[in-house]
A tleap script that builds the chain and sets N, CA, C and O, in Angstrom:
source leaprc.protein.ff14SB
mol = sequence {
  NMET SER ASP ALA ILE ASP VAL GLN VAL VAL
  TYR ALA LEU PRO GLN ARG GLN GLU LEU ILE
  LYS LEU ARG LEU PRO ALA GLY ALA THR ALA
  ARG GLU ALA VAL GLU ALA SER GLY LEU LEU
  GLN LYS HIE PRO GLU ILE ASP LEU ASP GLY
  ALA ASN LYS LEU GLY VAL PHE ALA ARG LEU
  VAL LYS GLY ASP ALA VAL LEU ARG ASP LYS
  ASP ARG VAL GLU ILE TYR ARG PRO LEU ILE
  ALA ASP PRO LYS ALA VAL ARG ARG GLN ARG
  ALA ASP GLU GLY LYS ALA VAL LYS LYS GLY
  ARG ARG LYS GLY ALA PRO ALA ALA GLU CGLU
}
set mol.1.N position { -26.175 -11.125 -16.348 }
set mol.1.CA position { -24.762 -10.655 -15.880 }
set mol.1.C position { -23.807 -10.543 -17.104 }
set mol.1.O position { -23.604 -11.453 -17.908 }
set mol.2.N position { -23.245 -9.291 -17.135 }
set mol.2.CA position { -22.338 -8.966 -18.257 }
set mol.2.C position { -21.143 -9.881 -18.337 }
set mol.2.O position { -20.682 -10.470 -17.360 }
set mol.3.N position { -20.627 -9.971 -19.679 }
set mol.3.CA position { -19.542 -10.599 -19.795 }
set mol.3.C position { -18.041 -9.894 -19.540 }
set mol.3.O position { -16.943 -10.449 -19.566 }
set mol.4.N position { -18.339 -8.576 -19.303 }
set mol.4.CA position { -17.096 -7.706 -19.077 }
set mol.4.C position { -17.151 -6.922 -17.735 }
set mol.4.O position { -18.253 -6.710 -17.228 }
set mol.5.N position { -16.092 -6.514 -17.178 }
set mol.5.CA position { -16.209 -5.549 -15.887 }
set mol.5.C position { -15.256 -4.391 -16.229 }
set mol.5.O position { -14.311 -4.582 -16.994 }
set mol.6.N position { -15.476 -3.279 -15.710 }
set mol.6.CA position { -14.757 -2.139 -15.595 }
set mol.6.C position { -13.942 -1.968 -14.461 }
set mol.6.O position { -14.547 -1.873 -13.393 }
set mol.7.N position { -12.655 -1.903 -14.435 }
set mol.7.CA position { -11.918 -1.737 -13.103 }
set mol.7.C position { -10.662 -0.741 -13.401 }
set mol.7.O position { -10.298 -0.390 -14.524 }
set mol.8.N position { -10.092 -0.369 -12.187 }
set mol.8.CA position { -9.222 0.491 -12.269 }
set mol.8.C position { -7.894 -0.130 -11.530 }
set mol.8.O position { -7.988 -0.881 -10.559 }
set mol.9.N position { -6.735 0.246 -12.068 }
set mol.9.CA position { -5.440 -0.339 -11.395 }
set mol.9.C position { -4.523 1.155 -10.851 }
set mol.9.O position { -4.106 2.017 -11.625 }
set mol.10.N position { -4.396 1.164 -9.663 }
set mol.10.CA position { -3.759 2.115 -9.135 }
set mol.10.C position { -2.317 1.908 -8.609 }
set mol.10.O position { -2.071 0.969 -7.851 }
set mol.11.N position { -1.350 2.794 -9.014 }
set mol.11.CA position { -0.011 2.683 -8.343 }
set mol.11.C position { 0.387 4.053 -7.930 }
set mol.11.O position { 0.496 4.941 -8.775 }
set mol.12.N position { 0.591 4.247 -6.770 }
set mol.12.CA position { 0.865 5.620 -6.061 }
set mol.12.C position { 2.410 5.744 -5.921 }
set mol.12.O position { 3.014 4.961 -5.187 }
set mol.13.N position { 3.057 6.718 -6.617 }
set mol.13.CA position { 4.362 7.126 -6.224 }
set mol.13.C position { 4.522 8.281 -5.325 }
set mol.13.O position { 3.540 9.010 -5.182 }
set mol.14.N position { 5.500 8.530 -4.760 }
set mol.14.CA position { 5.870 9.618 -3.980 }
set mol.14.C position { 5.165 11.020 -4.453 }
set mol.14.O position { 4.478 11.822 -3.820 }
set mol.15.N position { 5.631 10.999 -5.890 }
set mol.15.CA position { 5.299 12.310 -6.541 }
set mol.15.C position { 3.945 12.489 -7.368 }
set mol.15.O position { 3.345 13.543 -7.580 }
set mol.16.N position { 3.619 11.221 -7.773 }
set mol.16.CA position { 2.224 11.182 -8.533 }
set mol.16.C position { 1.600 9.845 -8.383 }
set mol.16.O position { 2.123 8.942 -7.730 }
set mol.17.N position { 0.448 9.740 -9.015 }
set mol.17.CA position { -0.299 8.382 -9.054 }
set mol.17.C position { -0.640 8.004 -10.308 }
set mol.17.O position { -1.232 8.814 -11.022 }
set mol.18.N position { -0.355 6.843 -10.738 }
set mol.18.CA position { -0.749 6.225 -11.932 }
set mol.18.C position { -2.058 5.492 -11.808 }
set mol.18.O position { -2.285 4.685 -10.906 }
set mol.19.N position { -2.971 5.838 -12.832 }
set mol.19.CA position { -4.358 5.338 -12.645 }
set mol.19.C position { -4.746 4.818 -14.072 }
set mol.19.O position { -4.865 5.631 -14.989 }
set mol.20.N position { -4.947 3.476 -14.278 }
set mol.20.CA position { -5.376 2.924 -15.318 }
set mol.20.C position { -6.619 2.249 -15.519 }
set mol.20.O position { -6.878 1.275 -14.812 }
set mol.21.N position { -7.435 2.648 -16.406 }
set mol.21.CA position { -8.799 2.051 -16.545 }
set mol.21.C position { -8.946 0.898 -17.392 }
set mol.21.O position { -8.382 0.951 -18.486 }
set mol.22.N position { -9.585 -0.117 -17.097 }
set mol.22.CA position { -9.491 -1.226 -17.886 }
set mol.22.C position { -10.998 -1.860 -18.167 }
set mol.22.O position { -11.926 -1.640 -17.390 }
set mol.23.N position { -11.115 -2.515 -19.132 }
set mol.23.CA position { -12.387 -3.405 -19.287 }
set mol.23.C position { -11.971 -4.803 -19.447 }
set mol.23.O position { -11.309 -5.082 -20.447 }
set mol.24.N position { -12.255 -5.687 -18.631 }
set mol.24.CA position { -11.813 -7.113 -18.339 }
set mol.24.C position { -12.822 -8.006 -18.664 }
set mol.24.O position { -13.981 -7.593 -18.706 }
set mol.25.N position { -12.546 -9.244 -18.917 }
set mol.25.CA position { -13.703 -10.296 -18.851 }
set mol.25.C position { -14.116 -10.526 -17.544 }
set mol.25.O position { -13.307 -10.375 -16.629 }
set mol.26.N position { -15.278 -10.876 -17.323 }
set mol.26.CA position { -15.904 -11.178 -15.879 }
set mol.26.C position { -15.098 -12.496 -15.413 }
set mol.26.O position { -14.832 -13.415 -16.188 }
set mol.27.N position { -14.744 -12.472 -14.055 }
set mol.27.CA position { -13.985 -13.377 -13.460 }
set mol.27.C position { -12.400 -13.243 -13.559 }
set mol.27.O position { -11.568 -14.109 -13.288 }
set mol.28.N position { -12.218 -12.126 -13.950 }
set mol.28.CA position { -10.605 -11.408 -13.927 }
set mol.28.C position { -10.145 -11.406 -12.531 }
set mol.28.O position { -10.902 -11.147 -11.596 }
set mol.29.N position { -8.847 -11.708 -12.388 }
set mol.29.CA position { -8.391 -11.587 -10.897 }
set mol.29.C position { -7.549 -10.411 -10.824 }
set mol.29.O position { -7.144 -9.876 -11.856 }
set mol.30.N position { -7.235 -9.940 -9.582 }
set mol.30.CA position { -6.470 -8.671 -9.382 }
set mol.30.C position { -5.151 -8.753 -9.976 }
set mol.30.O position { -4.643 -7.711 -10.391 }
set mol.31.N position { -4.489 -9.923 -10.077 }
set mol.31.CA position { -3.110 -9.980 -10.823 }
set mol.31.C position { -3.265 -10.020 -12.263 }
set mol.31.O position { -2.358 -9.544 -12.946 }
set mol.32.N position { -4.190 -10.474 -12.769 }
set mol.32.CA position { -4.525 -10.223 -14.246 }
set mol.32.C position { -4.837 -8.736 -14.604 }
set mol.32.O position { -4.405 -8.250 -15.649 }
set mol.33.N position { -5.576 -8.036 -13.741 }
set mol.33.CA position { -5.656 -6.573 -13.942 }
set mol.33.C position { -4.421 -5.847 -13.828 }
set mol.33.O position { -4.260 -4.911 -14.611 }
set mol.34.N position { -3.521 -6.111 -12.993 }
set mol.34.CA position { -2.291 -5.558 -13.011 }
set mol.34.C position { -1.498 -5.827 -14.103 }
set mol.34.O position { -0.798 -4.934 -14.580 }
set mol.35.N position { -1.514 -6.968 -14.575 }
set mol.35.CA position { -0.802 -7.400 -15.722 }
set mol.35.C position { -1.262 -6.800 -16.874 }
set mol.35.O position { -0.396 -6.403 -17.654 }
set mol.36.N position { -2.440 -6.636 -17.172 }
set mol.36.CA position { -3.153 -5.964 -18.199 }
set mol.36.C position { -3.099 -4.452 -18.252 }
set mol.36.O position { -3.263 -3.844 -19.309 }
set mol.37.N position { -2.857 -3.835 -17.055 }
set mol.37.CA position { -2.614 -2.461 -17.069 }
set mol.37.C position { -1.453 -1.965 -17.701 }
set mol.37.O position { -1.489 -0.809 -18.125 }
set mol.38.N position { -0.321 -2.712 -17.851 }
set mol.38.CA position { 0.972 -2.298 -18.323 }
set mol.38.C position { 1.861 -1.597 -17.356 }
set mol.38.O position { 2.962 -1.148 -17.675 }
set mol.39.N position { 1.328 -1.517 -16.121 }
set mol.39.CA position { 2.256 -0.934 -15.080 }
set mol.39.C position { 3.448 -1.809 -14.720 }
set mol.39.O position { 4.461 -1.272 -14.274 }
set mol.40.N position { 3.389 -3.039 -14.877 }
set mol.40.CA position { 4.644 -3.843 -14.603 }
set mol.40.C position { 5.784 -3.596 -15.546 }
set mol.40.O position { 6.949 -3.762 -15.185 }
set mol.41.N position { 5.465 -3.209 -16.723 }
set mol.41.CA position { 6.644 -2.805 -17.703 }
set mol.41.C position { 6.991 -1.412 -17.467 }
set mol.41.O position { 8.128 -0.977 -17.648 }
set mol.42.N position { 5.945 -0.667 -17.036 }
set mol.42.CA position { 6.382 0.778 -16.855 }
set mol.42.C position { 7.141 0.989 -15.634 }
set mol.42.O position { 8.020 1.850 -15.602 }
set mol.43.N position { 6.841 0.200 -14.534 }
set mol.43.CA position { 7.513 0.183 -13.242 }
set mol.43.C position { 8.102 -1.156 -12.911 }
set mol.43.O position { 7.462 -1.952 -12.223 }
set mol.44.N position { 9.375 -1.454 -13.405 }
set mol.44.CA position { 9.933 -2.643 -13.202 }
set mol.44.C position { 10.016 -2.999 -11.799 }
set mol.44.O position { 10.022 -4.191 -11.492 }
set mol.45.N position { 10.082 -2.069 -10.892 }
set mol.45.CA position { 10.437 -2.354 -9.464 }
set mol.45.C position { 9.095 -2.849 -8.763 }
set mol.45.O position { 9.140 -3.168 -7.574 }
set mol.46.N position { 8.078 -2.910 -9.370 }
set mol.46.CA position { 6.921 -3.606 -8.810 }
set mol.46.C position { 7.159 -5.209 -8.895 }
set mol.46.O position { 7.410 -5.785 -9.954 }
set mol.47.N position { 7.056 -5.787 -7.762 }
set mol.47.CA position { 7.229 -7.304 -7.457 }
set mol.47.C position { 6.093 -7.932 -6.952 }
set mol.47.O position { 5.950 -7.983 -5.730 }
set mol.48.N position { 5.182 -8.466 -7.769 }
set mol.48.CA position { 3.783 -8.940 -7.133 }
set mol.48.C position { 4.235 -10.301 -6.265 }
set mol.48.O position { 3.540 -10.638 -5.306 }
set mol.49.N position { 5.315 -10.997 -6.604 }
set mol.49.CA position { 5.595 -12.061 -5.911 }
set mol.49.C position { 6.466 -12.071 -4.541 }
set mol.49.O position { 6.754 -13.052 -3.855 }
set mol.50.N position { 6.838 -10.576 -4.311 }
set mol.50.CA position { 7.502 -10.421 -3.138 }
set mol.50.C position { 7.064 -9.008 -2.457 }
set mol.50.O position { 6.021 -8.995 -1.803 }
set mol.51.N position { 7.689 -8.037 -2.567 }
set mol.51.CA position { 7.600 -6.919 -1.802 }
set mol.51.C position { 6.218 -6.146 -1.828 }
set mol.51.O position { 5.661 -5.667 -0.840 }
set mol.52.N position { 5.779 -6.112 -3.100 }
set mol.52.CA position { 4.377 -5.401 -3.232 }
set mol.52.C position { 3.068 -6.189 -3.038 }
set mol.52.O position { 2.936 -7.308 -3.535 }
set mol.53.N position { 2.176 -5.644 -2.369 }
set mol.53.CA position { 0.941 -6.240 -2.107 }
set mol.53.C position { -0.087 -5.742 -2.944 }
set mol.53.O position { 0.154 -4.732 -3.604 }
set mol.54.N position { -1.131 -6.259 -3.017 }
set mol.54.CA position { -2.503 -5.777 -3.779 }
set mol.54.C position { -3.453 -5.589 -2.817 }
set mol.54.O position { -3.456 -6.320 -1.826 }
set mol.55.N position { -4.328 -4.646 -2.969 }
set mol.55.CA position { -5.699 -4.252 -2.220 }
set mol.55.C position { -6.767 -3.929 -3.321 }
set mol.55.O position { -6.512 -3.421 -4.413 }
set mol.56.N position { -7.890 -4.268 -2.905 }
set mol.56.CA position { -9.050 -3.709 -3.606 }
set mol.56.C position { -9.949 -2.790 -2.513 }
set mol.56.O position { -10.527 -3.285 -1.546 }
set mol.57.N position { -9.953 -1.469 -2.827 }
set mol.57.CA position { -10.481 -0.447 -1.913 }
set mol.57.C position { -9.944 -0.529 -0.570 }
set mol.57.O position { -10.758 -0.638 0.347 }
set mol.58.N position { -8.557 -0.492 -0.272 }
set mol.58.CA position { -7.936 -0.344 0.829 }
set mol.58.C position { -7.968 -1.652 1.617 }
set mol.58.O position { -7.624 -1.632 2.799 }
set mol.59.N position { -8.354 -2.775 1.043 }
set mol.59.CA position { -8.471 -4.161 1.727 }
set mol.59.C position { -7.498 -5.005 1.025 }
set mol.59.O position { -7.551 -5.206 -0.188 }
set mol.60.N position { -6.549 -5.526 1.859 }
set mol.60.CA position { -5.386 -6.474 1.117 }
set mol.60.C position { -6.210 -7.639 0.422 }
set mol.60.O position { -7.306 -7.982 0.867 }
set mol.61.N position { -5.659 -8.201 -0.633 }
set mol.61.CA position { -6.241 -9.313 -1.391 }
set mol.61.C position { -4.989 -9.919 -1.960 }
set mol.61.O position { -3.909 -9.365 -2.169 }
set mol.62.N position { -5.364 -11.233 -2.181 }
set mol.62.CA position { -4.310 -11.965 -2.812 }
set mol.62.C position { -4.507 -11.824 -4.447 }
set mol.62.O position { -5.573 -11.429 -4.921 }
set mol.63.N position { -3.489 -12.150 -5.173 }
set mol.63.CA position { -3.544 -11.949 -6.414 }
set mol.63.C position { -4.527 -12.709 -7.318 }
set mol.63.O position { -4.849 -12.292 -8.430 }
set mol.64.N position { -4.982 -13.842 -6.778 }
set mol.64.CA position { -6.133 -14.639 -7.307 }
set mol.64.C position { -7.427 -14.272 -6.960 }
set mol.64.O position { -8.393 -14.999 -7.195 }
set mol.65.N position { -7.523 -12.974 -6.305 }
set mol.65.CA position { -9.070 -12.483 -5.876 }
set mol.65.C position { -9.710 -12.236 -7.100 }
set mol.65.O position { -9.110 -11.556 -7.933 }
set mol.66.N position { -10.883 -12.695 -7.360 }
set mol.66.CA position { -11.792 -12.291 -8.496 }
set mol.66.C position { -12.343 -10.975 -8.274 }
set mol.66.O position { -12.850 -10.690 -7.189 }
set mol.67.N position { -12.276 -10.125 -9.264 }
set mol.67.CA position { -12.740 -8.727 -9.353 }
set mol.67.C position { -14.305 -8.594 -9.548 }
set mol.67.O position { -14.896 -9.483 -10.160 }
set mol.68.N position { -14.897 -7.649 -9.107 }
set mol.68.CA position { -16.069 -7.295 -9.550 }
set mol.68.C position { -16.127 -5.947 -10.384 }
set mol.68.O position { -15.153 -5.199 -10.484 }
set mol.69.N position { -17.324 -5.712 -10.957 }
set mol.69.CA position { -17.349 -4.401 -11.701 }
set mol.69.C position { -17.121 -3.259 -10.825 }
set mol.69.O position { -17.539 -3.229 -9.668 }
set mol.70.N position { -16.450 -2.307 -11.382 }
set mol.70.CA position { -16.164 -0.914 -10.689 }
set mol.70.C position { -15.034 -1.279 -9.629 }
set mol.70.O position { -14.839 -0.308 -8.897 }
set mol.71.N position { -14.328 -2.231 -9.352 }
set mol.71.CA position { -13.491 -2.386 -8.410 }
set mol.71.C position { -12.278 -1.495 -8.708 }
set mol.71.O position { -12.094 -1.105 -9.861 }
set mol.72.N position { -11.459 -1.165 -7.732 }
set mol.72.CA position { -10.220 -0.535 -7.797 }
set mol.72.C position { -8.977 -1.206 -7.378 }
set mol.72.O position { -8.749 -1.177 -6.169 }
set mol.73.N position { -8.117 -1.814 -8.152 }
set mol.73.CA position { -7.178 -2.596 -7.526 }
set mol.73.C position { -5.857 -1.630 -7.281 }
set mol.73.O position { -5.407 -0.922 -8.182 }
set mol.74.N position { -5.337 -1.684 -6.059 }
set mol.74.CA position { -4.267 -0.904 -5.714 }
set mol.74.C position { -2.929 -1.607 -5.533 }
set mol.74.O position { -2.910 -2.646 -4.874 }
set mol.75.N position { -1.987 -1.203 -5.980 }
set mol.75.CA position { -0.662 -1.724 -5.964 }
set mol.75.C position { 0.134 -0.986 -4.562 }
set mol.75.O position { 0.430 0.207 -4.630 }
set mol.76.N position { 0.392 -1.644 -3.533 }
set mol.76.CA position { 1.076 -1.090 -2.468 }
set mol.76.C position { 2.659 -1.039 -2.566 }
set mol.76.O position { 3.219 -2.033 -3.028 }
set mol.77.N position { 3.344 -0.057 -2.202 }
set mol.77.CA position { 4.624 -0.040 -2.199 }
set mol.77.C position { 5.058 -0.695 -0.925 }
set mol.77.O position { 4.225 -0.752 -0.021 }
set mol.78.N position { 6.285 -1.213 -0.727 }
set mol.78.CA position { 6.717 -1.755 0.564 }
set mol.78.C position { 6.951 -0.651 1.578 }
set mol.78.O position { 7.296 0.450 1.149 }
set mol.79.N position { 6.804 -0.830 2.820 }
set mol.79.CA position { 7.209 0.148 3.838 }
set mol.79.C position { 8.599 0.334 3.864 }
set mol.79.O position { 9.362 -0.598 3.611 }
set mol.80.N position { 9.014 1.527 4.165 }
set mol.80.CA position { 10.406 1.879 4.579 }
set mol.80.C position { 10.810 1.315 5.770 }
set mol.80.O position { 11.787 0.568 5.811 }
set mol.81.N position { 10.017 1.656 6.954 }
set mol.81.CA position { 10.149 1.357 8.158 }
set mol.81.C position { 8.841 0.749 8.825 }
set mol.81.O position { 7.689 1.111 8.583 }
set mol.82.N position { 9.205 -0.161 9.638 }
set mol.82.CA position { 7.870 -0.750 10.539 }
set mol.82.C position { 7.402 0.159 11.454 }
set mol.82.O position { 8.081 0.503 12.422 }
set mol.83.N position { 6.148 0.636 11.200 }
set mol.83.CA position { 5.409 1.561 12.057 }
set mol.83.C position { 5.577 1.442 13.517 }
set mol.83.O position { 5.907 2.391 14.228 }
set mol.84.N position { 5.307 0.076 14.003 }
set mol.84.CA position { 5.293 -0.443 15.297 }
set mol.84.C position { 6.761 -0.127 15.795 }
set mol.84.O position { 6.885 0.494 16.851 }
set mol.85.N position { 7.848 -0.517 15.103 }
set mol.85.CA position { 9.119 -0.202 15.564 }
set mol.85.C position { 9.326 1.243 15.758 }
set mol.85.O position { 9.875 1.597 16.801 }
set mol.86.N position { 8.953 2.148 14.872 }
set mol.86.CA position { 9.213 3.415 15.035 }
set mol.86.C position { 8.448 4.084 16.189 }
set mol.86.O position { 8.951 4.985 16.859 }
set mol.87.N position { 7.273 3.628 16.381 }
set mol.87.CA position { 6.508 4.263 17.711 }
set mol.87.C position { 7.243 3.663 18.836 }
set mol.87.O position { 7.439 4.443 19.769 }
set mol.88.N position { 7.731 2.380 18.987 }
set mol.88.CA position { 8.294 1.904 20.102 }
set mol.88.C position { 9.719 2.640 20.191 }
set mol.88.O position { 10.222 2.855 21.293 }
set mol.89.N position { 10.270 2.970 19.156 }
set mol.89.CA position { 11.779 3.781 19.333 }
set mol.89.C position { 11.507 5.090 19.949 }
set mol.89.O position { 12.278 5.590 20.769 }
set mol.90.N position { 10.200 5.758 19.481 }
set mol.90.CA position { 9.911 7.083 19.925 }
set mol.90.C position { 9.701 7.067 21.460 }
set mol.90.O position { 10.191 7.918 22.202 }
set mol.91.N position { 8.900 5.983 21.897 }
set mol.91.CA position { 8.550 5.817 23.204 }
set mol.91.C position { 9.642 5.732 24.145 }
set mol.91.O position { 9.684 6.348 25.210 }
set mol.92.N position { 10.649 4.832 23.645 }
set mol.92.CA position { 11.848 4.508 24.379 }
set mol.92.C position { 12.706 5.959 24.649 }
set mol.92.O position { 13.206 6.265 25.731 }
set mol.93.N position { 12.747 6.661 23.581 }
set mol.93.CA position { 13.513 7.740 23.589 }
set mol.93.C position { 12.751 8.880 24.553 }
set mol.93.O position { 13.450 9.679 25.177 }
set mol.94.N position { 11.543 8.917 24.635 }
set mol.94.CA position { 10.744 9.657 25.478 }
set mol.94.C position { 10.973 9.274 26.849 }
set mol.94.O position { 10.984 10.210 27.649 }
set mol.95.N position { 11.167 8.068 27.322 }
set mol.95.CA position { 11.436 7.514 28.534 }
set mol.95.C position { 12.742 7.869 29.137 }
set mol.95.O position { 12.940 8.138 30.322 }
set mol.96.N position { 13.733 7.832 28.034 }
set mol.96.CA position { 15.152 7.978 28.380 }
set mol.96.C position { 15.139 9.696 28.806 }
set mol.96.O position { 15.751 10.126 29.785 }
set mol.97.N position { 14.473 10.404 28.043 }
set mol.97.CA position { 14.644 12.065 28.422 }
set mol.97.C position { 13.951 12.012 29.683 }
set mol.97.O position { 14.535 12.649 30.560 }
set mol.98.N position { 12.881 11.446 30.045 }
set mol.98.CA position { 12.231 11.863 31.467 }
set mol.98.C position { 13.017 11.293 32.547 }
set mol.98.O position { 13.026 11.797 33.670 }
set mol.99.N position { 13.811 10.044 32.170 }
set mol.99.CA position { 14.725 9.390 33.255 }
set mol.99.C position { 15.813 10.378 33.636 }
set mol.99.O position { 16.138 10.553 34.811 }
set mol.100.N position { 16.444 11.107 32.478 }
set mol.100.CA position { 17.557 11.931 32.567 }
set mol.100.C position { 17.418 13.376 33.149 }
set mol.100.O position { 18.352 14.155 33.343 }
set mol.101.N position { 16.113 13.596 33.390 }
set mol.101.CA position { 15.706 14.946 34.084 }
set mol.101.C position { 16.245 15.123 35.550 }
set mol.101.O position { 16.202 14.211 36.377 }
set mol.102.N position { 16.714 16.272 35.782 }
set mol.102.CA position { 17.200 16.468 37.162 }
set mol.102.C position { 15.889 16.673 38.183 }
set mol.102.O position { 14.832 17.158 37.780 }
set mol.103.N position { 16.056 16.333 39.254 }
set mol.103.CA position { 14.936 16.331 40.271 }
set mol.103.C position { 14.671 17.806 40.425 }
set mol.103.O position { 15.596 18.609 40.546 }
set mol.104.N position { 13.274 18.193 40.420 }
set mol.104.CA position { 12.784 19.456 40.594 }
set mol.104.C position { 12.842 20.292 39.377 }
set mol.104.O position { 12.223 21.356 39.364 }
set mol.105.N position { 13.573 19.884 38.287 }
set mol.105.CA position { 13.685 20.787 37.069 }
set mol.105.C position { 12.234 20.554 36.354 }
set mol.105.O position { 11.497 19.574 36.465 }
set mol.106.N position { 12.062 21.616 35.670 }
set mol.106.CA position { 10.786 21.588 34.868 }
set mol.106.C position { 10.927 20.544 33.671 }
set mol.106.O position { 12.002 20.174 33.197 }
set mol.107.N position { 9.813 20.182 33.312 }
set mol.107.CA position { 9.837 19.209 32.084 }
set mol.107.C position { 10.056 19.910 30.811 }
set mol.107.O position { 9.497 20.996 30.655 }
set mol.108.N position { 10.888 19.370 29.771 }
set mol.108.CA position { 11.261 20.219 28.662 }
set mol.108.C position { 9.963 20.209 27.816 }
set mol.108.O position { 9.182 19.261 27.737 }
set mol.109.N position { 9.854 21.389 27.205 }
set mol.109.CA position { 8.645 21.580 26.362 }
set mol.109.C position { 8.881 21.225 24.896 }
set mol.109.O position { 9.932 21.564 24.353 }
set mol.110.N position { 7.909 20.536 24.222 }
set mol.110.CA position { 8.126 19.982 22.935 }
set mol.110.C position { 7.673 21.125 21.915 }
set mol.110.O position { 7.747 20.933 20.701 }
savepdb mol mol.pdb
quit
């Protein structure tokens, strides 16, 4: 087994993506990879103890998750809106439009 692993740390912004390639000692954690990447200094809005979550290949992990060779650590930005709440609101608005329709009137086209 090798003494070092190669990993990538990714932080996606609305307009671009930051991708940092690192060589870390075997047994390094996801949090250590993010700290070693320099992204915390470059993007002070990243809060690993609060709003931002971490993942490895689109699977949520905790900061103390041990990485393997060729892993990609992803830093997720917080959601602006809860997807379930948005869907629920859209469904409620659709029900209100259907209820307000006159009897016999054709349904509105979308």
